[in-house]
C-alpha positions as CSV (number, residue, x, y, z in Angstrom):
1,M,145.0,-47.4,103.5
2,M,148.0,-48.7,101.7
3,S,148.9,-52.4,102.1
4,R,152.1,-52.7,104.1
5,L,154.9,-55.1,103.2
6,K,155.4,-57.4,106.1
7,D,159.2,-58.1,106.0
8,E,160.1,-57.6,109.6
9,T,159.9,-60.0,112.6
10,L,159.2,-58.8,116.1
11,S,159.7,-61.0,119.2
12,I,158.6,-59.9,122.6
13,R,158.6,-61.3,126.1
14,T,155.6,-60.4,128.2
15,S,153.6,-61.6,131.2
16,A,150.9,-64.2,131.0
17,E,148.4,-61.5,131.9
18,I,149.3,-59.3,129.0
19,K,149.4,-62.2,126.6
20,Q,145.9,-63.3,127.7
21,L,144.6,-59.7,127.3
22,L,146.1,-59.5,123.9
23,R,144.5,-62.8,122.8
24,S,141.2,-61.7,124.2
25,A,141.3,-58.4,122.4
26,A,142.3,-60.2,119.1
27,E,139.4,-62.7,119.5
28,R,136.9,-59.9,120.2
29,E,138.0,-58.1,117.0
30,R,138.2,-61.4,115.0
31,R,141.9,-60.7,114.3
32,S,145.1,-62.6,114.7
33,V,147.4,-61.5,117.6
34,A,149.8,-60.0,115.1
35,S,147.1,-58.0,113.5
36,M,145.8,-56.8,116.8
37,I,149.3,-55.6,117.7
38,E,149.5,-53.7,114.5
39,I,146.1,-52.1,115.1
40,L,147.1,-51.1,118.6
41,V,150.4,-49.5,117.5
42,L,148.8,-47.7,114.6
43,E,146.1,-46.3,116.9
44,Y,148.7,-45.2,119.4
45,A,150.7,-43.5,116.6
46,R,147.5,-41.7,115.3
47,V,146.6,-40.4,118.8
48,H,150.1,-39.2,119.5
49,D,150.9,-38.0,116.0
50,L,153.8,-40.3,115.5
51,K,155.1,-40.8,111.9
52,T,157.8,-43.0,110.4
53,N,160.6,-41.4,108.3
54,C,158.8,-42.6,105.1
55,Q,155.6,-40.8,106.2
56,R,157.5,-37.6,107.1
57,D,159.2,-37.7,103.7
58,E,155.9,-38.1,101.9
59,S,154.4,-35.2,103.9
60,D,157.3,-33.0,103.0
61,K,156.8,-33.8,99.3
62,R,153.1,-32.8,99.6
63,G,154.0,-29.7,101.5
64,V,152.1,-30.8,104.6
């Protein structure tokens, strides 16, 4: 997997329950909360076949 440039900031508001679940998941995986969010988003994208514009452009170049 390619290393991703981390040049964007994301701020969210959520409930204490969701925050605690996220922290618990991150601890279980020995990850930071930010890393856990990335993993969850990437897994969702994989399951639902979501791609960024950059990924679509790359697929088009390969003829996929």
